[in-house]
N, C-alpha and C positions, 0 to 999 in steps of 0.2 A: 600169317593170315589166320591159322588155326587158333593161335593164342588170342588174337583180336576177337574172333568169333566167340571163344569161350568167355572172354572178359565181358563182352556185350551181353551174352546170354545170362551170365551170372548177375550182372548189374540189373538186367531187366527183371529177373526173378525176385531179387531182393526188393526192388522198387514195387513190384506187384504185390508182395506180401504186405507192404505198408499202405497200399491203396485201400481206402475204406469206403469209397462211394463211386458212383458212375462218373463224376467229374474227374476224379483222380485217374481213373482208367482211361478216359479220353485224353488226358494230358500225357499219360504214359504211351499211348498209341502214337500220338504226334511226335513224341520225343524219340522213339525208336523206329517207327515205320513211316513217319511223315516224309514230305519232300526233302526236308533238311535233316532227317533223322539219321541215327547211327547206322542202321542197316542200309539205308539208301546210299550213305557215304561209302560203305564197303563195295557196293555195286559199281561205283565209279572207279574203284581201284583195279577192277578186272582188266580194263583196257591197257593198263601199264604192265601187266603180268605177261610171262612168256606164253606163246600160243598154246603149248601143250598143257599148261596149267589152268587155262581159263575155264574149261569145262568143269573141272573138279571144284574150282573156286565158286563158280556159279551155283553148282549143286549144293555146296556147303552153305552159301549165303541164303539160298532159297529154303533150305532146311531150317536155318536160323529164323527166317521170317515166319515160316509155318509154325515153329514151336512157340514163338512169341504170340502170334495171333491166336493159337489154340489156348494158350495160358490166359490171355486177356478175355477171350470168350467164356472160358470156364469160370473165371473170377466174376465176370459180369453176370452170369446166370446165378451164381451164389449170392451176389449182392442183391439182385432183383428178387430172388426168393425170400431173402431175409427182410427186405423192405416190404414185401407183400405180407409176410407174417406179422410184421410190426403194425402195418396198416389195418389188417383184419382184427388184430387184437385191440387196437385203439377204437375201431368202429364197431366193435361187438355190441350187439343189441340183445337185451333180455326179452325174448318173445313172450315170456310169461307175464310181463308187466301190462297193466291195463292201458289201452290206447287213449289218445286225447279225443274227447267228444267234440265233434264239429258242430258249430251252430247251424240250426235248421232255419231256412228262410220261410217265407209265407207268401201267399197270393196277395197281390195289391187289392185294396178295397174296391177299386173300380172293376177289377177282374172278377172279384167275388160277386158283386152286385150284377154285373153283366151276365155271368153264368146263371144266376138265379132268374133274371128276367128272361134270358134266352130259353131256359128250360121250361118256364111257364108257357111261353108262346109255342114252343115245340110240342108240348102236350096238347095245345089247342089246335094243332094241325098247321102251324105256320112253317114256312121255309126260311132259311137265312141266306141273304144275298149281300154281296159286297161290291164296291165300285171304287174308281180312282179318286184320290184326294185332289189332284189337279184336274179340273173339270172344264168342259166347254161351257161358255156362257149360254149356249142354246139349251143345254140340258139343265143347267143350274137355275136359269131364269125364264127364258122365253117360252119353253114348252110347259112351264108351270104357271102360265098366264101372267108373267111379269115381263112385259116388253121393255125394250131399251127406253131410257128416259122416263119410265113410269115412276110416279111418286112412291109406290110401294117398295121400290128398291132402297129407299132411305131406311127401311126397317132393318136392313142387313148391311152393315158397313163391311165392304168387300175388299179383299186383297186381289188386285188385278195384276196378272202376269202380262197380259196384252189386252187389246180391245175385246178379244173373243175367248180368252182363257183366264180362268180365275182359280183361286183356292176355294173349294166348295164351301158355301156358307151353311149348308145343311146336307143331310143324306138323301133328300128328296130326289136328286138326279138318278139315284139307283132305282127308284120307283119308275122313273121315266124309261130308263134303259130296260127294265124288266118288262114293262108294258109293250115296248117296241119289239122285244125279243120273243115274248111268250103270249099265247092266247089265253083269255079267261077260261076257267076260273083261276084267279091269282090270290094267294094268301101268303104274304111274306113280311119279314122284318129286315131292316138294313141298318146294322150298327156301324159306327165309324167315327173317326176324328174329323172335326170341322173347324173352320177358321173365320174369325171376324175381327175387325179393327176395334179392339177394346183395350182400355188401360187396365193394367193388372192391379187388382185390389182384392179384398176378402171375398167378394161375390162375383168378380168378373175376370175373364182370362181371354186372350186372343186365340187360344187353342182349347177346345173342350170336346166332349163326346156326346153323341146323340144316338138314339135308337128310334127309328121311324118304322111305321107299319102301314101296310096297304092290303085291302081286300077288294077285289073286283069280281063280281059274279052277277047272275040274274037274280032279281027280286031282293037285292040288298037295300036295307032301309036304315033310317036313323036309329031305330030300335035295336038293330043288330050292332051298330056302333056302340050304343050305350051299354048293351049287354056285354060286349067284349071288354070294354074299359072297366066296367064294374067287376067282372069276373077276375080280370088281371089284378086290380088294386086290392081286392079282398084276399086273393092268394098271396100277394106280395106283402101287404101290410097286416093282414089278419081279417077274420070274418066279421069283426065289428066295425070295419072301416065304412064310413059313409062318404058319399060323393055329392058334389054339386056341379051342375053344368051351367056355365054362364055364356051368354053370347060373345063371340069373338070375331076376329077378322083375319083370314089368310087368303091371299089371291087365288090359291089353287084348290080351295074347298068352299062350298056354298050349300047349306049354311055351315058356319064354323062355331066352335065352342072352346072355351077354356075350362079346365076341369080342376076343381079343388077336392082334396081328400082330407079325412080326419088326420090331424097331426099325430104321427106315430110316437112322438116323444112324450106328449102329455095326454094322449088319448082323448083329445077334444076339450080338455079342461082349460087350456090357455097357457102359453109359456112364451119365453123370449123368442124361440125359434119360429113360432107362428104369429108372433106379435100380439098374443092374447086372443086371437080369433078362434082358436081351436081347430082351424082348418088351414091348409096350405096348398098353393097352386102347384100341381104336379105335371100337367101336360096340356097340349093343345090338340084339337082334332076337328073333324068335319067330314061332310060328304064330298067326294071328289067332284070338282067342277066339270060339267059336261064339256067345256072347252078343252080341258086337259085330256079327257078321254078321246075326243075327236082327233086331237093332234097326234095321239098315239095309235090312231087307226082302229079305235074301239067304238062301236056304235052306241051312243048314250041312250038311244031308244030301246036297246035290247039289254044293255048292261048298266049297272050302277056300282058305285064303290065308296068306301070310306077310308080315311087315312088318319094317322095320329103320330105325334112326335113326343118322345121322352128325352129329357135332359139327364143323361146318365150321371154326370157329376152332381147335379142337383138332388137326384134321388139317393145317391150315395151319402151325400151330406145329411139329408133328412133322416135316412135310416140309421146312421151312426152318430148323429148329433155333432157333426163336424161343422165348425163355424167359419172356417177360412178355406176357400177353395185352393189356395196356394199349397196347402199341406199335401194335396193329392199329387202334386208335380215336383215337390222338392226331394222326394225319395230319402227322407230322413229315416234311418233305421229305427230310431227310438219310436217314431210314429208308426211305422209299418209293423213293428213287432207286436203291436196291440191287436193285430188282426189274425194272429196264428190260431 
């Protein structure tokens, strides 16, 4: 038995010296210490030995197992340390080398123009309110003096989710919600995404952005409306901007007007963007219809108001000379990089 143990230990140590990686060590462990290994086979021979020899044989075999296990663990630590050193050497980085410059992004042109418009109205004392894009028909139409089956609904091709729920066609429902929630005086703008059934082309999209405004207070007149619009457009386009108010129609305002402003691209000289007219339509506005005020619980005998609506996409295109609205939604990096 002693000779067998010496032979197995000698063989294990020789094999261990030749093992160059963790896989070879695992194979060695199975060969000598596994269920069918050499050491395990010796343990089975104890049962055939004389009773007085069994204790000593068991001790000798356990010592053999311990020596082989220790030798394997020691070799494993050395191999892992060597592999770690090799890996660190191969992954070594020169920290003195200059880093790679990451490309910087930019704000989207719609965001740039929105921030500019928002800041102008904030300086004029307006608040910013937002509302849901999935809206009740009651707020989107009926309380804006657009009852069911009324012909004026044809002006806004609507996405209906159900008979009483729509994707909002304008941000005017936020004005209704504000008037129902707050008491005058009210001075607010409501930006947001709106939806209409439109075919996609260079000037139309089923999804676009609006910024609408509302003022409700005592002694509000049409002169206040014109003064607010003129002040905004002069600050947005420049002091030399001229405006023209034309009669218009909106069910929720009376009287209503369409507003033209000096073309920012040609300065009024005439260009393809303004079709040679020197002026271009920029927004719609009007005095809030007394029916709308009454429906929101505001006494039209005591209070008056005006409202206006800006097409953010349209103003962005005019400001930057963009001729195709689809460029605003395609997120082409080559296009967006021009606005850094």
